[in-house]
Steps between C-alpha positions, in 0.01 A plus 500: 500500500616159619376200307230297676601182676519195272339291774129457465536604136552321167725593208394377157775516234396435141669498160779326310790741571666271754774740609251766607270241656783352708600847617144578609478179701849545646416853613181378664680220682776738611247743649326219683816349648629845596180567689493157663843334490363190668262428210538168321539537121349226284511484120275258312407435139125489448518179297649313796237608750246282673221608732695397807830652389342838423331515841817389675718754319259785576456405864853566619713265706589416857812716471352817345192703583490662154520360148606638163358274228589533132295295254635517143372373165132544581416376154585149620274511807284185525137590431380349827718745697365816339230559764745442784758739358245773425359466853851530646571809288171654613586456867872433557495588869735738684798264510519406132665693217392330177656558158343338193665501156341425162724509193228601256308321229162334512604211720356557845319815386181404683663501843694814405177682418352393833806629686486836321143549624633493857674835442840371604824690455578427133830542316477446123820395321421492125765410244728790417466584130817540290448873460465535880838345581699827493252640753550186708877561496450861609268388779755241614768769516275720716410203721871450567559871566664551163434704188493451124350655188281362222786444253713313753207285609426412137867417442493258793191326361673466163809353665345267756168399343141480617530280809404716798717306746806549282420869460451547873831327572676713238361822649621399847844409368543827312383716790712314754809555283433872448597740781220747425249218428435635152422251221634636170537382140883484523466278808258272315741471206794440732334219696277343238645606166653161428175330580302746290719441195409133485131521582253368249341843462834650400522244218143584401570875501794463263303263278202733455738791456672324211841484672612163365848484651375611841205260499706195398786588734272545800306187408815287500624655821161453669485133405860443613422648842196281558204708380227252405416504125129522577559835671642637174194403297274629777671840495488518121131411502418751775683784325340422166152483648553831680616654174200359316261643761675835474461504122130420539434757773727795429236682292225464762577843654551353846708654774841338541399343831184348347683376192775344713237330715324357194829366363619369835825695528625781726447848348870560445505205259281691254802697376677175411190367325455827311857481375460136395171572323684699232652176369222251565164439331217297657533224239874471570435477875248221441750311284772543763270367774445185292876460457552523876216254565667248270834550674331457838360163392841397368689577821239315704586172336485509124852638449826324581686833528294769679779755455495462122121518494512825699766652277293425192191647665688819591625540144154438352335747739759763411419428136136590565600846621447767240299272275233708330664828598518759225 
């Protein structure tokens, strides 16, 4: 069935995942302007609105009989405009297509709750959790008429990182450069292998795995190519905390999916954590986290040579590995 006309209707987009929110609004605007090419498109930030400007923007112009109005950042809407906006959303009229966007959080929640009671068309865009990113990559491939598998999607997340815009751009690039529009692990390594080798998480992986030469070599290369020192300590801290949570929860008889969700990692990461757990004890993980915290403070101002501070932290963390193992 065809989608209903955007005119005389209101789209409410909520949530902090800005890429998905922008796509929802863009699709709504595209449908409206396709239906009525003469429509005037106006985009306003809620914090800049006044009573007169809202009424003027919603009322069209001398040159267009229809209006597409996008109001973003509803959390910044002045309190004295809440009644006017809710009234407009309740009765937009046949010549207005109204899109409202709220980026999440408690700011502006009162007006958001009032809008939800109007039974508008709602698109929720919650933050994508780390363990959901491979599924996001797979969905992006399908959206662009391409294909991939779970292992290749996970490899792309490892190589590119957790930023959804970067991942979406990487998926498009890989599919556009592949005749059969198939995203594979070899393609990921070919296009992003150099980048993956110097990521902060690659340094952290070698550190927790006790690979001293690899960890120090990748650390020096990462710093020489512009990777911020704070990203190194962040990756070390994240990996150690994930390992600590795994050590605490592995005996809880949970399904892999539930355990991964509790830890905050994708399910395929459990194999890596299981392998690491053979050489790490909870007390050693706690000590290593303190070492990384000290290094983090040093590189943020207390150390004259962040590179040296990071090298010492890597060596000390590696020294914690295996401590207490029989």
